[in-house]
C-alpha positions in Angstrom: 2.4 -9.8 -2.7 1.0 -13.3 -2.5 -2.4 -14.6 -3.7 -3.2 -18.0 -2.2 0.5 -18.4 -1.4 1.6 -17.7 -4.9 3.8 -14.6 -5.6 2.1 -12.2 -7.9 4.0 -11.3 -11.1 2.8 -7.8 -12.0 2.6 -6.8 -15.6 4.7 -3.7 -15.0 6.7 -2.0 -12.3 4.1 0.8 -12.4 1.2 -1.7 -11.8 3.1 -3.0 -8.8 3.7 0.6 -7.6 0.0 1.4 -8.0 -0.9 -1.7 -5.8 1.6 -0.5 -3.2 0.1 3.0 -3.3 -3.4 1.7 -2.8 -2.2 -0.3 0.2 -0.4 2.7 1.5 -3.6 4.7 1.5 -5.1 2.1 4.0 -8.3 1.5 2.1 -9.0 5.2 1.4 -9.9 6.0 -2.2 -7.1 7.5 -4.3 -8.2 10.0 -6.9 -6.7 9.8 -10.3 -5.0 13.1 -9.7 -3.4 11.8 -6.5 -2.2 8.7 -8.3 -0.7 10.7 -11.1 1.0 13.1 -8.8 2.5 10.4 -6.6 3.6 8.1 -9.4 4.6 10.5 -12.2 5.1 13.7 -10.4 3.3 17.0 -10.2 4.6 18.2 -13.5 2.7 15.5 -15.4 -0.5 15.9 -13.5 -2.2 17.7 -16.4 -0.4 15.8 -19.1 -1.1 12.7 -21.2 -3.6 10.4 -19.4 -2.5 7.2 -21.2 0.2 6.4 -18.6 -2.1 6.1 -15.7 -4.9 4.4 -17.7 -2.5 1.8 -19.0 -1.2 1.2 -15.4 -4.7 0.8 -14.0 -5.5 -1.7 -16.8 -2.2 -3.6 -16.1 -3.0 -3.8 -12.4 -6.6 -5.0 -13.0 -5.4 -7.5 -15.6 -2.8 -8.8 -13.2 -5.4 -9.2 -10.4 -7.7 -10.9 -12.8 -4.9 -13.4 -13.7 -4.9 -14.4 -10.1 -8.7 -14.3 -9.7 -8.2 -11.5 -7.2 -9.9 -8.6 -9.1 -12.3 -8.1 -6.2 -9.3 -6.6 -4.2 -9.6 -3.3 -6.1 -12.7 -1.1 -6.2 -12.8 1.2 -9.2 -15.1 4.2 -9.2 -15.2 7.1 -11.6 -12.0 9.0 -10.9 -10.6 6.8 -8.1 -9.3 3.5 -7.0 -9.6 1.8 -3.6 -8.1 -1.3 -2.1 -10.6 -3.4 -0.1 -8.6 -3.9 3.1 -11.0 -6.4 4.5 -9.7 -8.8 1.7 -6.0 -8.1 2.3 -3.6 -9.4 4.9 -0.4 -7.3 5.1 2.3 -6.6 7.6 1.7 -2.9 7.2 -2.0 -3.2 8.2 -1.2 -5.6 11.1 1.3 -3.1 12.3 -1.2 -0.2 12.1 -3.7 -2.4 14.0 -1.2 -2.8 16.8 -0.2 -6.5 16.3 2.8 -6.9 18.6 4.6 -9.4 16.2 4.2 -7.0 13.2 5.5 -4.1 15.3 8.5 -6.0 16.5 9.4 -7.3 13.0 9.4 -3.8 11.5 13.0 -2.9 11.0 12.6 0.6 9.4 12.2 -0.4 5.8 9.0 0.4 4.1 8.3 0.7 0.4 11.7 2.3 0.0 11.7 2.1 -3.8 8.9 4.6 -3.8 9.7 8.2 -2.9 6.1 9.0 -2.0 6.2 6.5 0.8 9.4 7.9 2.4 7.7 10.1 5.0 5.8 7.1 6.4 9.0 5.4 7.5 9.5 8.0 10.2 5.8 7.8 11.3 6.1 4.0 11.5 9.4 4.1 13.5 7.8 6.6 15.9 4.7 4.4 16.2 6.9 1.4 16.8 8.7 3.1 19.7 5.4 4.2 21.2 3.8 0.8 20.9 6.8 -1.0 22.3 6.9 1.3 25.2 3.1 0.7 25.8 3.6 -3.1 25.5 6.5 -2.9 27.9 4.5 -0.9 30.5 1.7 -3.5 30.2 4.2 -6.3 30.8 5.6 -4.6 33.9 2.1 -4.0 35.4 1.1 -7.7 35.1 
């Protein structure tokens, strides 16, 4: 992640993962329950709340360090990434940007198990979008 061209140094791996999860959710709010389940597993969903609270604080502190705290909307019981303030390959891909589609090589947040199913979805979308772009090129 870059802010004004500068790489962001997250305060923890979990803070970085939380940012990735918020992007993955494409601007939809993520409930605390969903965050805990994705990042710590279902077995800890009802357990100690200090882990997710610390992670949220680390992420908000990191964003504040880069004067980018407005990227994240915090509401009671949920977090949401403000996509209108974010530029990402993932979002450009989903928006149908031909360059982003062509550049996708099948690797997507592979360090996070919760993102694994999306790889197959993205590969399928890439094939469909490339076929559509190819048909457009042939008809012109």
